C-alpha positions in Angstrom: -4.8 -22.6 4.2 -1.8 -22.4 6.1 0.2 -19.2 7.6 1.6 -18.1 10.3 0.3 -15.1 12.5 3.4 -13.3 11.7 3.4 -13.8 8.4 -0.4 -12.4 8.0 0.9 -9.4 10.1 3.5 -8.8 7.6 1.4 -9.3 4.4 -1.1 -7.0 6.2 1.7 -4.3 7.1 3.1 -4.3 3.7 -0.3 -4.0 1.9 -1.0 -0.9 4.2 -1.1 2.1 2.3 0.8 4.2 5.0 3.7 2.2 5.5 5.8 2.8 2.5 5.1 6.3 2.8 6.2 6.0 6.0 9.3 4.7 5.3 10.1 7.0 2.2 9.1 9.9 4.9 11.8 8.7 7.3 14.4 8.5 4.7 13.4 12.1 3.4 14.2 13.4 7.3 17.5 11.6 7.4 18.5 12.4 3.9 17.7 16.4 4.7 19.9 16.0 7.7 22.7 14.6 5.5 22.5 16.9 2.8 22.9 19.7 5.3 25.6 18.3 7.1 27.2 17.9 3.9 26.6 21.5 3.2 28.0 22.4 6.8 31.6 20.4 5.5 31.4 22.3 2.1 31.4 25.9 3.5 34.6 24.7 5.1 36.5 23.3 2.2 37.2 24.9 -1.2 35.4 22.1 -3.7 36.7 24.1 -6.8 35.1 23.1 -10.3 32.2 21.3 -8.4 31.1 24.7 -7.0 30.2 25.6 -10.8 27.7 22.6 -10.7 25.6 24.1 -7.5 23.0 26.9 -8.0 24.3 29.1 -5.2 21.0 31.5 -3.9 20.7 33.9 -1.1 18.6 33.1 2.1 15.5 35.0 0.2 15.9 32.9 -2.8 16.6 29.4 -0.9 13.2 30.1 1.2 11.4 30.9 -2.0 12.3 27.5 -3.8 11.5 25.6 -0.7 8.6 27.2 0.1 7.3 26.9 -3.6 8.3 23.5 -4.0 6.9 22.2 -0.7 3.8 23.9 -1.1 3.2 22.9 -5.2 3.8 19.3 -4.2 1.5 19.0 -1.1 -1.0 20.2 -3.3 -0.7 18.3 -6.3 -0.6 15.3 -3.8 -3.8 16.2 -2.0 -6.0 17.3 -5.5 -4.6 14.0 -7.2 -5.4 11.4 -4.5 -8.8 13.1 -4.0 -9.8 12.8 -7.7 -8.4 9.1 -7.8 -10.6 8.2 -4.8 -13.8 9.7 -6.7 -13.1 7.6 -9.9 -12.5 4.7 -7.8 -15.9 5.1 -5.7 -17.7 5.1 -9.0 -15.6 2.5 -10.5 -16.4 0.3 -7.2 -19.9 0.6 -7.2 -19.8 -0.7 -10.7 -17.2 -3.5 -10.4 -17.4 -4.1 -6.8 -15.8 -2.5 -3.5 -12.9 -4.6 -3.3 -11.4 -2.3 -6.1 -10.6 0.0 -3.3 -8.8 -2.6 -1.5 -6.7 -3.4 -4.8 -6.1 0.3 -4.7 -4.4 0.9 -1.6 -2.2 -2.6 -1.7 -1.2 -1.1 -5.3 3.1 -0.7 -4.4 3.1 1.8 -7.2 0.3 4.0 -5.9 2.1 3.8 -2.4 5.3 5.0 -3.8 3.7 7.9 -5.6 2.2 9.2 -2.3 5.6 8.5 -0.3 7.4 10.5 -2.7 5.0 13.7 -2.6 4.8 13.5 1.0 8.8 12.5 1.6 9.5 15.9 -1.0 7.5 18.0 1.0 9.4 16.8 4.5 12.6 17.5 2.8 12.3 20.7 1.7 10.7 21.4 5.3 14.0 20.3 7.3 15.8 22.2 5.0 14.2 25.3 5.0 14.4 25.4 9.1 18.1 25.6 8.5 18.5 28.8 6.6 19.3 31.6 8.1 19.8 35.3 7.3 23.1 36.9 7.9 23.2 39.2 11.1 25.3 41.2 12.8 26.0 39.0 15.5 25.7 35.2 13.7 26.7 34.6 10.3 24.2 33.7 7.6 23.8 29.9 6.3 22.6 28.5 3.1 22.5 24.8 2.4 23.3 25.0 -1.1 23.4 21.4 -2.1 20.1 20.3 0.0 18.5 23.4 -2.0 19.5 22.1 -5.2 18.5 18.7 -4.1 15.0 19.6 -3.3 15.3 21.0 -7.2 15.8 17.7 -8.3 13.0 16.4 -6.2 10.7 18.6 -7.8 11.7 17.6 -11.2 11.2 13.8 -10.3 7.9 14.8 -8.8 6.6 15.5 -12.0 7.7 12.6 -13.6 5.9 10.4 -10.7 2.8 13.0 -11.1 2.8 11.9 -14.9 3.4 8.4 -14.5 0.6 8.1 -11.6 -1.9 9.7 -14.1 -1.1 6.9 -16.7 -1.2 4.1 -14.0 -4.5 4.8 -12.4 -6.3 5.3 -16.2 -4.7 1.8 -16.5 -5.6 0.4 -13.2 -9.5 1.1 -14.1 -9.7 -0.6 -16.7 -11.7 -3.7 -16.6 -8.9 -6.0 -18.2 -6.2 -4.7 -15.5 -8.7 -5.5 -12.5 -9.6 -8.7 -14.0 -6.2 -9.6 -13.9 -5.3 -8.8 -10.2 -8.2 -10.6 -9.1 -7.3 -13.5 -11.5 -3.5 -13.6 -10.3 -5.0 -13.7 -6.9 -7.3 -16.5 -7.8 -4.3 -18.5 -9.1 -2.0 -18.1 -6.4 -4.8 -18.7 -3.7 -5.4 -22.1 -5.6 -1.9 -22.9 -6.0 -1.7 -22.4 -2.4 -4.8 -24.8 -1.5 -4.5 -27.3 -3.7 -0.8 -28.3 -4.0 0.7 -30.8 -6.3 0.9 -34.2 -4.2 2.1 -37.4 -4.6 -1.3 -39.4 -4.6 0.2 -42.8 -4.8 2.2 -42.7 -1.8 0.8 -44.5 1.4 -0.2 -41.1 3.6 -3.0 -43.3 5.5 -3.5 -43.4 8.9 -3.2 -46.5 11.4 -6.2 -45.7 13.1 -9.5 -44.5 11.5 -9.4 -41.2 9.9 -11.9 -39.5 12.0 -12.3 -37.5 15.3 -13.1 -39.5 18.2 -16.7 -40.3 19.1 -16.3 -39.3 22.7 -17.0 -35.8 24.2 -14.4 -33.0 23.2 -12.9 -30.0 25.1 -14.1 -26.9 23.1 -11.7 -23.8 22.4 -14.0 -20.7 22.0 -13.0 -17.3 19.9 -12.3 -14.5 21.6 -12.7 -11.6 19.2 -16.1 -9.9 18.7 -16.3 -10.0 15.4 -13.8 -11.5 12.8 -13.0 -13.3 9.9 -10.6 -16.3 10.1 -8.0 -15.4 7.4 -5.0 -18.2 7.8 -4.1 -21.0 10.0 -1.0 -22.2 11.1 -1.4 -26.2 11.1 2.1 -26.6 11.5 2.2 -24.9 14.8 -1.1 -26.7 16.2 0.2 -30.0 14.9 3.4 -29.6 17.0 1.5 -28.7 20.1 -1.3 -31.4 19.7 1.6 -34.5 19.1 3.4 -33.0 22.0 0.3 -33.3 24.1 -1.0 -36.4 22.9 -4.0 -34.7 21.8 -6.2 -34.6 18.5 -7.7 -31.2 17.7 -10.5 -30.5 15.0 -10.8 -27.0 13.6 -14.3 -26.6 12.2 -14.1 -23.4 10.8 -12.1 -22.8 7.8 -10.5 -19.3 6.5 -12.7 -17.1 5.5 -15.3 -18.0 8.0 -16.7 -15.5 10.0 -16.5 -15.6 14.0 -18.0 -14.0 16.7 -17.0 -14.2 20.4 -17.7 -17.5 22.1 -17.8 -19.5 18.9 -16.1 -22.7 18.5 -12.9 -23.0 16.8 -11.4 -25.9 17.6 -12.5 -29.1 19.3 -9.8 -31.2 21.7 -9.6 -34.6 22.5 -9.0 -35.6 25.5 -11.1 -32.8 27.2 -8.6 -32.1 29.6 -6.0 -30.5 27.2 -8.2 -27.9 25.4 -7.2 -26.0 28.2 -3.5 -26.4 27.8 -3.6 -25.8 24.0 -6.4 -23.1 23.8 -4.0 -20.5 23.6 -1.7 -21.9 21.1 -5.0 -22.7 18.9 -6.1 -19.2 19.1 -2.7 -17.9 18.6 -2.4 -19.8 15.4 -5.9 -18.5 14.0 -5.2 -15.2 12.1 -8.0 -13.3 12.0 -9.2 -9.8 10.9 -12.1 -7.4 10.0 -12.0 -8.9 6.5 -11.9 -11.8 3.8 -8.7 -12.2 2.2 -8.2 -14.2 -0.9 -4.5 -15.7 0.4 -6.0 -18.7 2.3 -9.6 -18.6 1.1 -9.9 -19.6 -2.4 -13.6 -19.3 -2.3 -13.0 -15.8 -1.6 -10.7 -15.5 -4.9 -13.2 -17.0 -6.8 -16.3 -15.1 -5.6 -14.1 -11.6 -6.3 -14.0 -12.9 -10.1 -17.6 -13.6 -10.2 -18.8 -10.8 -8.5 -17.2 -8.4 -11.3 -19.3 -10.5 -13.8 -22.4 -10.5 -11.6 -22.1 -6.7 -11.3 -21.9 -6.0 -15.1 -25.2 -7.9 -15.2 -26.9 -5.3 -13.3 -29.5 -3.5 -15.2 -27.6 -0.2 -14.6 -24.6 -1.6 -16.1 -25.6 -4.2 -19.0 -22.2 -5.2 -20.0 -22.5 -9.0 -20.5 -18.9 -9.1 -22.7 -17.5 -7.8 -18.8 -19.0 -10.8 -17.6 -17.9 -13.6 -20.5 -14.2 -11.8 -19.4 -14.9 -12.7 -15.8 -15.9 -16.5 -16.7 -12.6 -16.6 -19.0 -10.4 -15.5 -16.1 -12.0 -17.7 -13.5 -11.3 -20.8 -15.5 -7.4 -21.0 -14.8 -8.1 -20.9 -10.9 -10.9 -23.9 -11.8 -9.1 -25.7 -14.3 -6.1 -26.0 -11.8 -8.4 -27.1 -8.8 -10.2 -29.6 -11.0 -7.0 -31.2 -12.2 -5.1 -31.6 -8.6 -6.5 -33.7 -5.7 -8.6 -32.3 -3.1 -6.5 -30.4 -0.4 -5.6 -32.3 2.9 -7.9 -32.2 5.4 -6.1 -34.8 8.2 -2.6 -34.4 9.0 -0.8 -37.2 10.8 2.2 -37.3 13.2 5.2 -39.5 12.7 3.5 -42.4 13.6 0.7 -42.2 11.2 -1.4 -41.2 13.7 -3.7 -38.3 12.6 -3.8 -35.3 15.1 -5.4 -32.6 13.3 -8.8 -32.5 11.3 -9.5 -29.2 8.9 -12.1 -28.1 7.2 -10.4 -27.5 3.5 -12.1 -26.3 0.8 -13.3 -28.4 -2.1 -13.3 -27.8 -5.5 -17.2 -28.5 -5.6 -17.5 -25.6 -3.1 -15.7 -23.8 -5.9 -17.8 -24.5 -8.5 -20.7 -23.5 -6.5 -19.2 -20.3 -5.8 -18.9 -19.7 -9.8 -22.1 -21.5 -11.3 -24.7 -20.5 -8.9 -24.3 -17.0 -9.3 -24.5 -17.8 -13.1 -27.8 -19.7 -13.0 -29.1 -16.9 -10.6 -28.2 -13.7 -12.4 -27.1 -14.4 -16.3 -30.7 -16.1 -17.4 -31.5 -13.2 -19.5 -28.1 -12.9 -21.1 -27.7 -16.1 -23.6 -24.0 -15.0 -24.5 -23.0 -15.5 -20.8 -25.0 -18.6 -20.6 -23.0 -20.0 -23.7 -19.8 -18.9 -22.0 -20.7 -20.7 -19.0 -21.1 -23.8 -20.9 -17.9 -23.4 -22.5 -16.4 -23.0 -19.4 -17.8 -26.3 -18.0 -16.6 -28.3 -21.1 -12.9 -26.8 -20.5 -13.2 -27.8 -16.9 -14.7 -31.4 -17.8 -11.8 -32.2 -19.9 -9.4 -31.5 -17.1 -11.1 -32.7 -14.1 -10.1 -36.6 -13.2 -12.4 -37.4 -10.1 -15.5 -38.7 -9.8 -17.4 -36.6 -7.9 -16.1 -33.2 -10.1 -17.5 -34.5 -13.3 -21.0 -35.2 -11.5 -20.7 -31.9 -9.9 -20.0 -30.3 -13.5 -22.5 -32.6 -14.9 -25.1 -31.4 -12.1 -24.6 -27.2 -12.7 -24.5 -27.8 -16.4 -28.3 -29.7 -16.3 -29.3 -27.1 -13.6 -28.1 -24.7 -15.8 -30.1 -25.3 -19.0 -33.2 -26.1 -17.3 -33.1 -22.6 -15.8 -32.4 -21.1 -19.1 -35.2 -22.6 -20.7 -37.5 -21.9 -18.3 -37.1 -18.0 -19.0 -37.9 -18.3 -22.6 -40.0 -20.2 -25.0 -38.2 -22.7 -27.5 -35.7 -20.4 -29.7 -32.4 -20.1 -31.2 -30.6 -19.2 -28.1 -32.1 -22.3 -26.1 -31.1 -24.7 -29.2 -27.5 -23.1 -28.9 -27.5 -23.4 -25.3 -28.5 -27.0 -25.6 -25.9 -27.6 -28.3 -23.2 -25.9 -26.2 -23.7 -28.2 -23.0 -24.3 -31.5 -24.9 -20.6 -32.3 -24.6 -20.7 -32.4 -21.1 -23.9 -33.8 -20.4 -23.7 -36.8 -23.3 -20.1 -37.6 -22.0 -20.9 -37.8 -17.9 -24.3 -39.5 -19.3 -22.3 -42.2 -21.2 -19.7 -42.7 -18.1 
């Protein structure tokens, strides 16, 4: 849940589709200038045997080579990425619009676009330095820079082959599921850290916000999603002011202008802490999985739900999605709930937050299955298998009850969609380990 505003902005910058290409384009401009400068020095010196390694061309030949490379690279880049966007649009309609975000944050795609654009700019910068010999001015052909452009052209061919392979691999269901699974695991790791549950972390006063009237801090953006909260910064400010702060909206919550994003006690401290609290809450136009494990679960489950649509009718992808979500849910079920009360050095609670819970992650997983998968017995069986795996690693009684409740509702809903048949019996057998074990505890 934590994350400074600077970290969020840096992460957004690194994942922007234009960031890496911009860096490579700047590097290409500098290298072009450097290569031309080396050529100017080389004209004044005798490089001996090294001259044999340089392919010398005249002004017309240099212009033709650079023009051909620049035009070809730009055409290939435009064609490749336009076809790719078309393929991704089709895939995203099938498995979810988050595919486009994954494509844009894919570092390999950013480097490929950067290499194409950088090669074009390199050729353009070298091309402008070529001068034909005239009566009043000597001619100049940067042979070393032109040979460098030829090498870049060879590199671009290799990059194009890699890009075709990478795109073909990246739109496969297994690759897409692997990406969202890793995001889920990272999000759960961050939201459900391992803690020493035996340590005495109890506050010296009741761990509840005061009952007196609070000062309110309102959102200033017209529409945004909370992406991260810098709890350390808010804690320090609250401790210094001797105040208590409650944040009612967790990462992933949507806020509009004048929504309450914080409550402050005493109310007189609200104005002093308002700017610090707002600056500690990173907000953007879309939800991100980094501090929002509920959204990370939704990404995985959405792939399965979309695969069950009549137009796709692919229950095996839905089964695969439940396998992928198991890694994150098992981690959450086996760890203590996230910290929602933060104490100062004197064990006085200063910050109350709305932390995600394991039960919420279970709801995000099993509710869509109960809604969309009732016509697919093999998906219901996989959901029962998932529940049993989670039941084996869960330790908290409320989580065990939550798993039991979801399995009970799932079996009841499935039985209500069809008369008694072998599928109903199979689902009952699959659910029995969870239901009987829970009823006996």
